C-alpha positions in Angstrom: 133.7 -42.5 -49.0 135.8 -42.6 -45.9 135.8 -40.1 -43.1 139.0 -38.3 -42.4 140.4 -36.5 -39.4 140.3 -32.7 -39.4 142.9 -30.9 -41.4 144.5 -27.5 -40.9 141.8 -26.1 -43.3 139.1 -27.1 -40.7 140.6 -24.4 -38.4 138.9 -23.2 -35.3 136.1 -25.7 -35.5 138.5 -28.7 -35.4 140.3 -27.2 -32.4 137.0 -26.9 -30.4 135.7 -30.3 -31.6 138.5 -32.7 -31.6 136.2 -35.6 -32.5 135.2 -33.8 -35.7 135.1 -36.0 -38.8 135.0 -34.8 -42.3 133.6 -36.6 -45.3 134.2 -35.8 -48.9 131.2 -36.6 -51.2 132.3 -36.6 -54.8 129.9 -35.0 -57.2 128.5 -32.5 -54.7 129.1 -28.9 -53.9 127.8 -27.3 -50.7 124.4 -29.1 -50.7 124.7 -32.9 -50.6 121.1 -33.3 -49.5 119.6 -32.5 -52.9 122.6 -33.5 -54.9 123.3 -37.0 -53.5 120.5 -37.8 -51.0 121.2 -41.5 -51.0 124.8 -41.0 -50.0 123.9 -38.4 -47.3 121.3 -40.8 -45.9 123.8 -43.6 -45.7 126.4 -41.4 -44.0 123.9 -40.0 -41.5 122.5 -43.5 -40.7 126.0 -44.8 -40.1 126.8 -41.8 -37.8 123.5 -42.2 -35.8 124.2 -46.0 -35.4 127.5 -45.1 -33.7 125.8 -43.0 -31.0 125.2 -44.5 -27.6 121.7 -45.8 -27.0 121.5 -43.6 -23.8 122.4 -39.9 -23.8 125.4 -39.0 -21.8 123.9 -35.8 -20.5 122.9 -36.4 -16.9 120.2 -34.1 -15.6 119.1 -32.6 -18.9 115.4 -32.6 -19.0 115.0 -34.1 -15.5 113.4 -32.6 -12.5 116.3 -33.5 -10.1 
């Protein structure tokens, strides 16, 4: 399963979130979490591993 760039069908969401990635999970409908939990877990783990170790939001939750 490879992620793909947004398509015209992704519409307004893709325009607002240019870094959006879509993933097709064969054998699922609208609920991959109960239908293919092992695949969803692998995809989410890969996504989370790509995030920076430190958040990029400066000042969020701080008292400064």
